[in-house]
N, C-alpha and C positions, 0 to 999 in steps of 0.2 A: 075834204080834199085829200087826194091821194098823190103821193110823190112817186114818179116812175123815172128810172135812169135808163136811157137808151144810148147805145153806141151806134153812131151813124158813120159809115165810111163815105166821107165827102169827096173822095176822089173817083167815085162812080156816078154814073148818070142818075140812077135811082136815088142814091144818097143825097145828091144835090137837090133833086126835086122834092124829096121828103123834107129836108131841112128848110127849103124855101117855103113850102106849104106851111110848116109849123110856125115859121117866123111871121108869115102873113096872118095866120090865125091868131097869133099872140098880139099883133098890132090892133086887131079889131075888137078884142074883148079882154076881160080880166080873168078869164077862166084858164088861160094858159100862160105860164111865166117861164122865162129862161133864167137859169141860175148858172153862172159860169164858175166852175170849180177847177182850180189849177191841178195839173197832174203832180205826181210825187217829185219829179225832177225840178219843176218850177217852184214848188214849195221849198225844196232844199236850197235853191238859189236865192229865194226871198229871205230865208232864215240866215244864210251866209252873209247876205248884204246887210241885214239888220245887225248882225254880230260883227260887222266891219271886217269880215274875212275876205280876202281877195288881193288883187294886185294894187299896188300903189306906185305911181310913176311921177317923176319930177317934170318930165316933158315927153314929147312924142317919141324922140329918139330912145329915151329910157324905156318907154313902154314897148316899143318894137324889139329892143334888145331882150327884154324879159320874155316876150312871146316866142322868140327864136330859141330859147333854152329848152 
């Protein structure tokens, strides 16, 4: 088995068609698998959440007050 990383611009017509084709092919057999790997920004956000970094608010008004700062 070979692993290939492909970047597809899904905001184009060709990209949408290619992604749709690959998804359909993955449904009908076990020779194609999709593995969702989060980007660096998402990984950082996950790590921050696990480390309990972030905002804490007592109520909605407190949350909005913190967001306005």
